[in-house]
C-alpha positions as CSV (number, residue, x, y, z in Angstrom):
1,V,-69.1,39.5,192.3
2,R,-67.4,42.4,193.7
3,R,-64.0,40.6,194.0
4,L,-64.4,39.4,190.2
5,A,-65.3,42.8,189.1
6,A,-62.5,44.5,190.9
7,R,-60.1,41.8,189.4
8,A,-61.5,42.8,185.9
9,G,-60.9,46.5,186.6
10,Y,-64.3,47.7,187.5
11,P,-64.2,49.8,190.7
12,H,-67.9,49.6,191.4
13,V,-70.8,47.1,191.0
14,L,-74.2,48.6,190.8
15,G,-77.5,46.7,190.8
16,Y,-81.2,47.8,190.6
17,D,-84.3,47.1,192.5
18,V,-86.8,48.4,190.0
19,E,-86.7,46.6,186.6
20,S,-88.6,48.8,184.1
21,R,-89.1,46.0,181.7
22,D,-89.0,48.7,179.0
23,H,-87.4,46.3,176.6
24,A,-90.6,44.4,176.4
25,A,-93.2,47.1,177.2
26,T,-96.0,47.6,174.8
27,G,-95.9,51.3,175.2
28,V,-95.2,54.2,177.6
29,P,-98.1,53.6,180.0
30,A,-96.8,50.0,180.7
31,V,-93.4,51.4,181.6
32,L,-94.8,54.0,183.8
33,R,-97.1,51.6,185.7
34,K,-94.3,49.2,186.2
35,V,-91.7,51.8,187.4
36,T,-94.0,54.0,189.5
37,G,-95.6,50.9,191.1
38,E,-92.3,49.9,192.6
39,L,-90.6,53.1,193.0
40,R,-89.4,54.1,196.6
41,H,-86.9,56.3,198.3
42,G,-83.5,55.0,197.5
43,S,-84.7,52.8,194.5
44,V,-82.2,52.3,191.6
45,V,-84.2,52.0,188.3
46,G,-83.0,49.8,185.4
47,L,-83.7,51.4,182.0
48,S,-82.7,50.2,178.5
49,L,-80.5,52.5,176.5
50,A,-82.0,54.6,173.7
51,R,-85.2,52.4,173.1
52,P,-88.0,54.6,171.8
53,V,-90.4,53.6,174.5
54,T,-87.7,54.5,177.2
55,V,-86.9,57.8,175.6
56,A,-90.6,58.6,175.5
57,A,-91.3,57.5,179.1
58,L,-88.2,59.2,180.7
59,P,-89.6,62.8,180.9
60,L,-92.9,61.5,182.6
61,L,-90.9,59.3,185.0
62,L,-88.7,62.2,186.0
63,T,-91.8,64.3,186.5
64,E,-93.3,61.6,188.8
65,I,-90.1,61.2,190.7
66,D,-90.2,65.0,191.3
67,R,-93.9,65.0,192.3
68,R,-93.1,62.4,194.9
69,G,-90.4,64.5,196.5
70,L,-87.7,62.1,195.2
71,R,-84.6,63.1,193.4
72,A,-83.2,61.4,190.3
73,V,-79.5,61.1,190.1
74,T,-76.9,59.5,187.8
75,A,-75.0,56.5,188.8
76,T,-71.9,58.6,189.1
77,E,-73.7,60.8,191.4
78,L,-75.0,57.9,193.4
79,L,-71.5,56.4,193.8
80,S,-69.8,59.6,194.8
């Protein structure tokens, strides 16, 4: 995968270990349960872009990340 990505001009390949399933979630509580149940130090969380349930859940997820003494970073920060 890395070789093919590099050939296509992508310098990095990034996966995630926590799938939020926000694209299929029935509401914010479902997203919170899914993510917080799997969240660990070093986790990379996959979230959908601009879905209303994701937008609503994000501040609560960030609060929980902070409460656990973890730190949320962007993909750019992670790869630097």
